[in-house]
N, C-alpha and C positions, 0 to 999 in steps of 0.2 A: 717376324722375328729377325734378330740380327744375323744369324747364320744363313737365313734364306736369301738375303740380298747379296751376300758376298760373291756368289757365282756370277752375278750380273755386272759387278763393278768394273772388270777389265774392259767391258764394252760400253761403259758409261762415259759420256763426254764431260759432265760437270757434276761435282758433289758439293753441296752447300752444308757446312758444319756450323751450327750455331751453339756456342757455349759448351761444347763438349771437349773433353781432353782424354780421359782414361779410356772411354769406349771406342776411340778411334786411334789409339796409340799402338804403333807397330812394335814397340818393345815388348808387348804382351806375347808376341810370337817370335821375335828376333833375339831377345836378350833373356836367357834363362836365369840370370841373376837379378832381374828387375823385380820390384815389389808387385808388379801386375803380371808376371810371367804365368802363362796358361789361362789368363782371363779371356773370355770370349770378347771379340772386338769386331767392329765393322771395318773392313779393309779399304777404307777410303783412298789410301795411297795408291791403289791399283787403278783408279779412275784416270781419265785423261787430264783433268784439271780439278783441283781442290780449292775451294774458297772457304776460308775460316773466318767467322765473325767472333771476336773475343774482346774482352775488356782491355787486357794488356798482355804483354809477353812476360810480365813479372809474376803472374799467377800460374801455378801448376794445378794439375788435377787433384781430385780427392786423395789419391794415393801418394801425392807429393812427387810425382815423376815428371820430368821434362818430356816433351813429345817430339821425337825426331821428325814426324810427319810435317810439323810446322816449318821445317827448314828445307824440305824437299823442293826441287826445281819446279815441280808441277803444282806447288801450293802458293796461293796468294792469301795474304792476311789483311783483314779490315779490322783495325783496333779502335775501340772507343765505346762509350755508353750509348 
């Protein structure tokens, strides 16, 4: 389950995110005005490094929210089909 892995993420070297946005969006916890505020998420941003595979930066998640995790210093993006 999502909540079970969160305790291990601060000690995780690398997280690979494939095609997810809302379920790894820190705004769910950090922005009470966000459309996804309060939604359970996987706190990938707490890992040492985050590698995100995504089609483009132009698309947002199902909720229509941009994801600040994609702009973090510890995040690398691999874009394309």
